[in-house]
PyMOL CGO cylinders between C-alpha atoms (Angstrom):
from pymol import cmd
from pymol.cgo import CYLINDER

trace = [
    CYLINDER, -21.01, -16.22, -14.75, -21.05, -14.15, -11.55, 0.3, 1, 1, 1, 1, 1, 1,
    CYLINDER, -21.05, -14.15, -11.55, -18.15, -14.61, -9.19, 0.3, 1, 1, 1, 1, 1, 1,
    CYLINDER, -18.15, -14.61, -9.19, -18.29, -13.91, -5.49, 0.3, 1, 1, 1, 1, 1, 1,
    CYLINDER, -18.29, -13.91, -5.49, -16.95, -10.41, -4.96, 0.3, 1, 1, 1, 1, 1, 1,
    CYLINDER, -16.95, -10.41, -4.96, -16.69, -10.53, -1.17, 0.3, 1, 1, 1, 1, 1, 1,
    CYLINDER, -16.69, -10.53, -1.17, -14.79, -13.50, 0.18, 0.3, 1, 1, 1, 1, 1, 1,
    CYLINDER, -14.79, -13.50, 0.18, -15.60, -14.93, 3.61, 0.3, 1, 1, 1, 1, 1, 1,
    CYLINDER, -15.60, -14.93, 3.61, -12.24, -14.14, 5.18, 0.3, 1, 1, 1, 1, 1, 1,
    CYLINDER, -12.24, -14.14, 5.18, -12.43, -10.49, 4.09, 0.3, 1, 1, 1, 1, 1, 1,
    CYLINDER, -12.43, -10.49, 4.09, -15.87, -10.12, 5.70, 0.3, 1, 1, 1, 1, 1, 1,
    CYLINDER, -15.87, -10.12, 5.70, -14.51, -11.39, 9.00, 0.3, 1, 1, 1, 1, 1, 1,
    CYLINDER, -14.51, -11.39, 9.00, -11.50, -9.09, 8.70, 0.3, 1, 1, 1, 1, 1, 1,
    CYLINDER, -11.50, -9.09, 8.70, -13.61, -5.98, 7.99, 0.3, 1, 1, 1, 1, 1, 1,
    CYLINDER, -13.61, -5.98, 7.99, -16.04, -6.78, 10.81, 0.3, 1, 1, 1, 1, 1, 1,
    CYLINDER, -16.04, -6.78, 10.81, -13.21, -7.32, 13.27, 0.3, 1, 1, 1, 1, 1, 1,
    CYLINDER, -13.21, -7.32, 13.27, -11.48, -4.14, 12.14, 0.3, 1, 1, 1, 1, 1, 1,
    CYLINDER, -11.48, -4.14, 12.14, -14.69, -2.11, 12.54, 0.3, 1, 1, 1, 1, 1, 1,
    CYLINDER, -14.69, -2.11, 12.54, -15.18, -3.50, 16.05, 0.3, 1, 1, 1, 1, 1, 1,
    CYLINDER, -15.18, -3.50, 16.05, -11.59, -2.73, 17.07, 0.3, 1, 1, 1, 1, 1, 1,
    CYLINDER, -11.59, -2.73, 17.07, -11.77, 0.82, 15.71, 0.3, 1, 1, 1, 1, 1, 1,
    CYLINDER, -11.77, 0.82, 15.71, -15.10, 1.61, 17.41, 0.3, 1, 1, 1, 1, 1, 1,
    CYLINDER, -15.10, 1.61, 17.41, -14.05, 0.00, 20.70, 0.3, 1, 1, 1, 1, 1, 1,
    CYLINDER, -14.05, 0.00, 20.70, -10.79, 1.95, 20.72, 0.3, 1, 1, 1, 1, 1, 1,
    CYLINDER, -10.79, 1.95, 20.72, -12.69, 5.21, 20.19, 0.3, 1, 1, 1, 1, 1, 1,
    CYLINDER, -12.69, 5.21, 20.19, -14.98, 4.46, 23.14, 0.3, 1, 1, 1, 1, 1, 1,
    CYLINDER, -14.98, 4.46, 23.14, -12.02, 3.48, 25.31, 0.3, 1, 1, 1, 1, 1, 1,
    CYLINDER, -12.02, 3.48, 25.31, -10.21, 6.70, 24.37, 0.3, 1, 1, 1, 1, 1, 1,
    CYLINDER, -10.21, 6.70, 24.37, -13.23, 8.83, 25.35, 0.3, 1, 1, 1, 1, 1, 1,
    CYLINDER, -13.23, 8.83, 25.35, -13.59, 6.92, 28.60, 0.3, 1, 1, 1, 1, 1, 1,
    CYLINDER, -13.59, 6.92, 28.60, -9.88, 7.27, 29.37, 0.3, 1, 1, 1, 1, 1, 1,
    CYLINDER, -9.88, 7.27, 29.37, -9.94, 11.03, 28.77, 0.3, 1, 1, 1, 1, 1, 1,
    CYLINDER, -9.94, 11.03, 28.77, -13.05, 11.45, 30.91, 0.3, 1, 1, 1, 1, 1, 1,
    CYLINDER, -13.05, 11.45, 30.91, -11.52, 9.50, 33.79, 0.3, 1, 1, 1, 1, 1, 1,
    CYLINDER, -11.52, 9.50, 33.79, -8.25, 11.43, 33.67, 0.3, 1, 1, 1, 1, 1, 1,
    CYLINDER, -8.25, 11.43, 33.67, -9.87, 14.87, 33.44, 0.3, 1, 1, 1, 1, 1, 1,
    CYLINDER, -9.87, 14.87, 33.44, -8.53, 17.45, 35.87, 0.3, 1, 1, 1, 1, 1, 1,
    CYLINDER, -8.53, 17.45, 35.87, -10.82, 18.81, 38.58, 0.3, 1, 1, 1, 1, 1, 1,
    CYLINDER, -10.82, 18.81, 38.58, -10.47, 22.37, 37.25, 0.3, 1, 1, 1, 1, 1, 1,
    CYLINDER, -10.47, 22.37, 37.25, -11.82, 21.29, 33.86, 0.3, 1, 1, 1, 1, 1, 1,
    CYLINDER, -11.82, 21.29, 33.86, -14.63, 19.37, 35.58, 0.3, 1, 1, 1, 1, 1, 1,
    CYLINDER, -14.63, 19.37, 35.58, -15.65, 22.54, 37.40, 0.3, 1, 1, 1, 1, 1, 1,
    CYLINDER, -15.65, 22.54, 37.40, -15.74, 24.42, 34.08, 0.3, 1, 1, 1, 1, 1, 1,
    CYLINDER, -15.74, 24.42, 34.08, -18.03, 21.76, 32.61, 0.3, 1, 1, 1, 1, 1, 1,
    CYLINDER, -18.03, 21.76, 32.61, -20.25, 21.85, 35.69, 0.3, 1, 1, 1, 1, 1, 1,
    CYLINDER, -20.25, 21.85, 35.69, -20.83, 25.58, 35.25, 0.3, 1, 1, 1, 1, 1, 1,
    CYLINDER, -20.83, 25.58, 35.25, -21.77, 25.50, 31.56, 0.3, 1, 1, 1, 1, 1, 1,
    CYLINDER, -21.77, 25.50, 31.56, -25.24, 26.96, 30.91, 0.3, 1, 1, 1, 1, 1, 1,
    CYLINDER, -25.24, 26.96, 30.91, -27.02, 24.17, 29.03, 0.3, 1, 1, 1, 1, 1, 1,
    CYLINDER, -27.02, 24.17, 29.03, -30.53, 25.57, 29.49, 0.3, 1, 1, 1, 1, 1, 1,
    CYLINDER, -30.53, 25.57, 29.49, -31.16, 29.15, 28.43, 0.3, 1, 1, 1, 1, 1, 1,
    CYLINDER, -31.16, 29.15, 28.43, -34.56, 30.55, 29.35, 0.3, 1, 1, 1, 1, 1, 1,
    CYLINDER, -34.56, 30.55, 29.35, -34.35, 33.81, 27.42, 0.3, 1, 1, 1, 1, 1, 1,
    CYLINDER, -34.35, 33.81, 27.42, -37.29, 33.85, 24.97, 0.3, 1, 1, 1, 1, 1, 1,
    CYLINDER, -37.29, 33.85, 24.97, -35.39, 35.77, 22.28, 0.3, 1, 1, 1, 1, 1, 1,
    CYLINDER, -35.39, 35.77, 22.28, -33.05, 32.85, 21.62, 0.3, 1, 1, 1, 1, 1, 1,
    CYLINDER, -33.05, 32.85, 21.62, -35.60, 30.03, 21.63, 0.3, 1, 1, 1, 1, 1, 1,
    CYLINDER, -35.60, 30.03, 21.63, -36.35, 28.58, 18.21, 0.3, 1, 1, 1, 1, 1, 1,
    CYLINDER, -36.35, 28.58, 18.21, -39.63, 26.87, 19.06, 0.3, 1, 1, 1, 1, 1, 1,
    CYLINDER, -39.63, 26.87, 19.06, -41.44, 30.02, 20.20, 0.3, 1, 1, 1, 1, 1, 1,
]
cmd.load_cgo(trace, "trace")
């Protein structure tokens, strides 16, 4: 009465495709980070990540 909707070979294909896509995204981020220019690195180093002004804090 009920037929198998997902075949075994399609499960392997989708799993492999998901792994390849996610691995390529991580490799692309790593590649861009390694090839970043020193001027851009200095800009990132000087970004203010912590702001101590009480007027802009949401947990106060």
